[in-house]
C-alpha positions in Angstrom: -4.7 -24.4 -15.8 -4.5 -20.9 -14.2 -4.2 -19.7 -10.7 -7.9 -19.0 -10.6 -8.7 -22.6 -11.5 -6.4 -23.8 -8.7 -8.2 -21.5 -6.3 -11.6 -22.7 -7.3 -10.5 -26.3 -7.1 -9.1 -25.8 -3.5 -12.3 -24.1 -2.4 -14.4 -26.8 -3.9 -12.4 -29.5 -2.1 -12.9 -27.6 1.2 -9.4 -26.3 1.8 -8.9 -25.9 5.5 -6.5 -23.0 5.2 -8.3 -20.6 2.8 -5.9 -17.8 3.6 -3.0 -19.8 2.2 -5.0 -20.5 -1.0 -5.8 -16.7 -1.3 -2.0 -16.0 -0.9 -1.0 -18.5 -3.5 -3.6 -17.1 -5.9 -2.3 -13.5 -5.3 1.3 -14.5 -5.8 0.8 -16.5 -9.0 -1.2 -13.7 -10.6 1.5 -11.1 -9.9 4.5 -13.0 -11.4 5.7 -13.4 -14.9 3.0 -14.9 -17.2 0.3 -13.8 -14.8 -1.5 -11.8 -17.4 -1.7 -8.0 -17.6 0.3 -7.1 -14.5 -1.3 -9.8 -12.4 -4.9 -8.7 -13.3 -7.6 -10.9 -11.8 -10.4 -11.5 -14.4 -13.0 -12.5 -11.7 -13.5 -11.7 -8.1 -13.4 -14.6 -5.7 -16.6 -16.0 -4.4 -17.9 -14.5 -1.2 -17.6 -16.7 1.9 -19.8 -16.5 5.0 -18.4 -14.8 8.0 -17.2 -17.2 10.7 -19.1 -15.3 13.4 -22.7 -14.1 13.7 -22.9 -10.3 14.0 -26.2 -9.0 15.4 -28.0 -5.8 14.3 -27.3 -4.1 17.7 -23.5 -4.6 17.2 -23.7 -3.1 13.7 -25.8 -0.2 15.0 -23.2 0.5 17.7 -20.3 0.4 15.3 -22.1 2.8 12.9 -22.9 5.1 15.8 -19.2 5.2 16.8 -18.2 5.9 13.2 -20.7 8.6 12.8 -19.6 10.4 16.0 -16.0 10.1 15.0 -16.6 11.5 11.6 -18.5 14.4 13.1 -15.6 15.2 15.4 -13.1 15.1 12.6 -15.3 17.2 10.3 -15.8 19.8 13.0 -12.1 20.0 13.7 -11.3 20.3 10.0 -13.8 23.1 9.5 -12.4 25.0 12.5 -8.9 24.7 11.1 -10.0 26.0 7.7 -11.9 28.9 9.2 -8.9 29.8 11.4 -6.5 29.6 8.4 -8.9 31.8 6.2 -9.2 34.3 9.1 -5.4 34.5 9.5 -4.8 34.8 5.8 -7.3 37.7 5.4 -6.0 39.7 8.4 -2.3 39.4 7.6 -2.5 39.9 3.8 -3.3 43.2 2.2 -4.5 43.4 -1.4 -2.0 44.6 -4.0 -2.4 48.2 -5.2 -4.1 48.6 -8.5 -1.9 48.7 -11.6 -1.5 52.1 -13.1 
């Protein structure tokens, strides 16, 4: 019986500490005899979230992420333009070869 079977049996039995089951599964797969470098053949089954997240909360989080990404992109673009401007004003082209 492999680590994945142990994991599935614990989940079916309603293991109270699912994080501990996940940890044992990860450790067993990484050791000697765990297959190709601890490769997992199947992904674990998805579990429902312990809390209920409303659409308004998700919308607010996405709004914060979008505005943060816009700020980072704007900053990065200004740095690239400044670097390009500095490079073009301080460097002269090489004279043509004779």
